[in-house]
C-alpha positions as CSV (number, residue, x, y, z in Angstrom):
1,M,19.0,186.0,72.8
2,K,19.2,185.4,76.5
3,C,16.5,184.2,78.9
4,D,16.5,183.1,82.6
5,L,14.2,180.1,82.3
6,H,13.7,179.5,86.0
7,V,12.8,182.5,88.2
8,H,10.3,183.0,90.9
9,S,8.2,185.9,92.3
10,L,5.8,186.4,95.2
11,H,3.2,184.5,93.2
12,S,5.1,181.2,94.0
13,G,3.0,180.8,97.2
14,T,4.2,179.7,100.7
15,L,7.2,177.5,101.7
16,P,5.9,173.9,101.6
17,V,7.4,173.2,105.1
18,A,5.2,172.3,108.1
19,I,4.7,175.4,110.3
20,L,6.7,177.7,108.0
21,R,3.9,177.5,105.3
22,H,1.7,179.6,107.4
23,F,3.8,182.7,107.2
24,F,6.8,182.3,105.0
25,L,6.6,182.9,101.2
26,E,8.7,181.1,98.6
27,S,9.7,184.6,97.3
28,Y,9.0,188.2,98.1
29,S,10.0,189.6,94.8
30,A,7.4,191.6,93.0
31,P,7.0,190.7,89.3
32,A,7.8,194.2,88.2
33,D,11.1,194.1,90.1
34,V,12.0,190.7,88.7
35,Y,11.3,192.1,85.2
36,S,13.5,195.1,85.6
37,T,16.3,193.1,87.2
38,L,16.3,190.6,84.4
39,R,16.5,193.3,81.9
40,K,19.3,195.2,83.6
41,R,21.2,191.9,83.7
42,G,20.9,191.5,79.9
43,M,18.0,189.2,79.4
44,D,16.3,189.7,76.0
45,L,13.3,187.7,76.9
46,V,11.6,187.6,80.3
47,T,9.4,185.0,81.9
48,L,8.3,183.9,85.4
49,T,8.1,180.2,86.4
50,D,6.1,180.5,89.7
51,H,4.9,177.3,91.3
52,D,1.6,176.3,89.7
53,S,0.8,179.9,89.0
54,I,0.8,182.5,86.2
55,G,-0.5,185.3,88.5
56,G,2.7,187.4,88.0
57,G,1.9,187.5,84.3
58,E,-0.9,189.9,84.8
59,E,1.5,192.6,85.7
60,L,4.0,191.8,83.0
61,R,1.9,190.9,79.9
62,K,2.2,194.5,78.7
63,H,5.8,194.0,77.8
64,A,6.5,192.6,74.3
65,D,9.5,190.6,75.6
66,F,7.5,188.8,78.2
67,F,5.9,185.3,77.9
68,L,3.9,183.2,80.3
69,S,5.5,180.1,82.0
70,E,5.1,178.1,85.2
71,E,6.9,175.4,87.3
72,V,4.3,172.6,87.6
73,T,4.3,170.4,90.7
74,C,3.3,167.0,89.4
75,R,2.8,163.6,91.0
76,M,4.7,160.7,89.5
77,P,3.1,157.2,89.1
78,S,5.5,156.1,91.9
79,G,3.9,158.6,94.3
80,T,6.9,160.9,94.3
81,Y,6.8,164.5,93.1
82,A,8.6,166.4,90.4
83,H,8.9,169.9,89.1
84,V,8.2,170.5,85.5
85,G,8.9,173.7,83.6
86,V,6.4,174.7,81.1
87,Y,7.0,177.6,78.8
88,D,5.2,180.1,76.5
89,L,1.6,178.9,77.5
90,T,-1.8,180.6,77.5
91,E,-4.2,181.1,80.4
92,R,-6.4,178.3,79.0
93,Q,-3.4,175.9,78.8
94,H,-2.5,176.8,82.4
95,V,-6.0,175.8,83.6
96,E,-5.8,172.5,81.7
97,I,-2.4,171.7,83.1
98,G,-3.7,172.3,86.6
99,R,-6.3,169.7,86.0
100,R,-3.8,167.1,84.9
101,R,-0.8,167.7,87.2
102,N,-1.6,164.8,89.4
103,D,-1.8,162.4,86.5
104,I,1.6,162.4,84.7
105,V,0.2,160.4,81.8
106,R,-2.6,162.9,81.0
107,L,-0.2,165.8,81.7
108,L,2.4,164.6,79.2
109,A,-0.1,163.8,76.6
110,Y,-1.5,167.3,76.8
111,L,1.8,169.1,76.8
112,S,2.8,167.1,73.7
113,E,-0.6,167.6,72.0
114,Q,-0.3,171.4,72.6
115,R,3.4,171.3,71.4
116,L,4.5,173.2,74.5
117,F,8.2,173.3,75.3
118,F,8.7,171.6,78.8
119,T,11.6,170.4,81.0
120,I,12.2,168.2,84.0
121,N,13.9,170.5,86.6
122,H,16.7,169.9,89.1
123,V,16.6,166.1,88.4
124,F,19.5,165.2,90.8
125,S,18.2,167.2,93.9
126,S,16.2,166.1,96.9
127,L,14.3,169.3,96.7
128,T,11.0,167.6,95.8
129,G,11.6,164.7,98.2
130,R,12.4,161.0,97.5
131,R,12.9,159.5,94.1
132,K,12.4,156.1,92.5
133,V,14.1,154.3,89.6
134,E,10.9,154.4,87.6
135,D,10.8,158.2,87.8
136,F,14.0,158.3,85.8
137,E,12.5,156.0,83.2
138,W,9.7,158.7,82.8
139,F,12.2,161.5,82.6
140,S,14.3,159.5,80.0
141,G,11.4,158.5,77.8
142,F,8.9,161.4,77.9
143,F,10.7,164.6,78.6
144,P,12.3,166.5,75.7
145,A,14.4,168.7,77.8
146,V,16.4,168.7,81.1
147,E,17.4,171.6,83.3
148,A,21.1,171.0,83.2
149,R,22.2,174.1,85.1
150,N,20.2,175.4,88.0
151,G,21.6,178.5,89.8
152,Q,20.7,177.1,93.3
153,M,21.8,173.5,92.8
154,L,25.3,172.2,93.7
155,P,27.8,171.9,90.7
156,S,27.8,168.1,91.1
157,A,24.0,168.0,90.8
158,N,24.1,170.2,87.6
159,Q,27.0,168.1,86.2
160,Q,25.0,164.9,86.7
161,A,21.9,166.5,85.0
162,A,24.0,167.6,82.1
163,E,25.5,164.1,81.7
164,F,22.0,162.6,81.9
165,A,20.7,164.9,79.2
166,W,23.8,164.4,77.0
167,N,23.5,160.6,77.2
168,L,19.9,160.8,76.1
169,C,20.4,163.5,73.4
170,K,18.0,165.8,75.2
171,T,17.8,169.6,75.1
172,Q,19.6,171.3,77.9
173,V,18.4,174.6,79.6
174,A,19.6,176.8,82.4
175,G,17.9,179.1,84.9
176,S,18.7,180.9,88.2
177,D,15.8,179.3,90.2
178,A,16.0,182.7,92.0
179,H,13.7,183.4,94.9
180,A,15.5,186.5,95.9
181,L,16.3,189.4,93.6
182,V,20.0,189.2,94.1
183,S,20.1,185.9,92.2
184,V,17.7,186.8,89.4
185,G,19.3,186.5,85.9
186,T,22.7,185.1,87.2
187,T,22.1,181.8,85.4
188,Y,20.3,181.7,82.0
189,T,20.1,180.1,78.6
190,E,21.3,181.7,75.4
191,V,20.5,180.9,71.8
192,P,23.0,182.6,69.5
193,G,21.5,184.2,66.5
194,A,17.9,184.1,67.7
195,R,16.0,187.3,66.9
196,D,12.7,186.7,68.7
197,K,10.8,184.3,71.0
198,E,9.9,181.9,68.1
199,E,13.5,181.7,67.0
200,F,14.7,181.2,70.6
201,F,12.5,178.2,71.2
202,A,13.3,176.8,67.8
203,G,16.9,177.0,68.7
204,L,16.4,175.3,72.0
205,R,14.5,172.4,70.3
206,S,17.3,172.0,67.8
207,G,19.9,171.8,70.5
208,N,21.6,175.2,69.9
209,G,21.1,176.6,73.4
210,R,24.0,177.5,75.6
211,L,24.1,177.1,79.4
212,C,25.4,180.3,81.0
213,G,26.0,181.6,84.5
214,E,26.7,180.0,87.9
215,S,25.6,177.0,89.8
216,G,24.6,177.2,93.5
217,G,26.5,176.7,96.6
218,Y,26.3,176.8,100.4
219,W,27.1,180.5,100.8
220,K,24.8,181.6,97.9
221,L,21.8,179.7,99.3
222,T,22.4,180.9,102.8
223,R,22.6,184.5,101.6
224,D,19.3,184.2,99.6
225,I,17.5,182.6,102.6
226,L,18.7,185.3,104.9
227,L,17.5,187.9,102.5
228,L,14.1,186.2,102.4
229,C,13.9,186.2,106.1
230,G,14.6,190.0,106.1
231,E,11.8,190.4,103.5
232,M,9.4,188.4,105.6
233,M,10.1,190.6,108.7
234,R,9.8,193.8,106.7
235,Q,6.4,192.8,105.3
236,D,4.9,191.1,108.5
237,H,6.4,193.0,111.4
238,W,5.2,190.4,113.9
239,T,7.6,187.9,112.5
240,V,10.6,189.9,114.0
241,L,9.7,187.7,117.0
242,L,11.2,184.9,115.1
243,A,14.6,186.8,114.5
244,P,16.5,184.6,117.0
245,L,15.7,181.5,114.8
246,V,17.5,183.2,111.9
247,A,20.8,182.2,113.5
248,L,19.9,178.5,112.7
249,V,19.7,179.2,109.0
250,P,23.4,178.4,108.2
251,A,23.2,175.1,110.1
252,G,20.0,174.2,108.4
253,V,21.4,174.9,104.9
254,A,24.5,172.8,105.8
255,V,22.3,169.8,106.7
256,D,20.3,170.3,103.5
257,Y,23.5,170.2,101.4
258,F,24.8,167.1,103.2
259,V,21.5,165.4,102.3
260,D,21.7,166.6,98.7
261,L,25.2,165.3,98.4
262,G,24.1,161.8,99.4
263,F,21.1,162.1,96.9
264,I,23.4,163.2,94.1
265,H,25.9,160.4,94.8
266,R,23.2,157.7,95.0
267,W,21.2,158.6,92.0
268,G,24.1,159.8,89.9
269,T,25.8,156.4,90.4
270,A,22.5,154.6,89.7
271,I,21.5,156.5,86.6
272,N,24.7,157.8,85.0
273,G,27.0,155.0,86.1
274,P,29.5,154.3,88.9
275,R,32.3,156.4,87.5
276,P,32.9,159.8,89.1
277,T,31.7,162.8,87.2
278,P,34.9,164.4,85.8
279,K,36.1,167.7,87.2
280,G,34.9,170.4,84.7
281,L,32.7,168.1,82.6
282,L,33.6,170.2,79.6
283,G,37.0,168.5,79.5
284,T,35.4,165.2,78.4
285,L,32.6,166.2,76.2
286,P,32.5,166.6,72.3
287,V,33.1,170.1,70.9
288,R,29.4,170.8,70.2
289,Q,28.4,170.1,73.8
290,K,31.3,172.2,75.0
291,Q,30.0,175.1,73.1
292,Q,26.5,174.6,74.4
293,M,27.7,174.6,78.0
294,A,30.2,177.6,77.7
């Protein structure tokens, strides 16, 4: 069975960037459109991982192949922030998670008590801001799974995440992190032989998941942001006045990627060791891991 374990809809809220948060959504994709796109692209199970929200589930709960999930923004003891994917939860669990997301100790205790499957997302990206060494100690000791392939992250960030997970014998998952429909379902997790949701998660927990699809890149992210700008102008006509600023998007993405490259190098070296990540990480991993990442 296949499932994109990281995908957003218009229920992910506004972009958390200064002035932009007042009029720019993280995604303009309607849940129904996300669902139909995922199904067309071969997903057997469907979920949404909106930021701190399960609002999109109201429209999709009628589908037998849909389950509730979310991407939780949590505060680490160091004062930094991290994104945690939490899967197959109930409305009550969502409420309780919201109450605990600024206290990582209480949050992790609750997730473990409820036996929920959860991951630490895009570990080697500057997306959520700065990082500290003690954050990785929490990721290492208390998170059972790592997002090792994110469809918006650079290949080097995904390689470092995969190496981090492999060194710690953690479950690896993949998801598109799609905010625009064009990227939905292009990166996903597959559990061979699973016949339903329960067997899918059982396969993940036992390490039988496969990471499928593409990583991110400059042109891909630039395309997706431009598409989001187009959706913003289509829905809020007055924002057409901002059209001249769209020309700055390619430069902005380039700056962001240079920042991310520095972040990846710094923390990849600090956490995984000073050796360079091999080209095509598959060439140096044992057979079982090669199969998982194929």
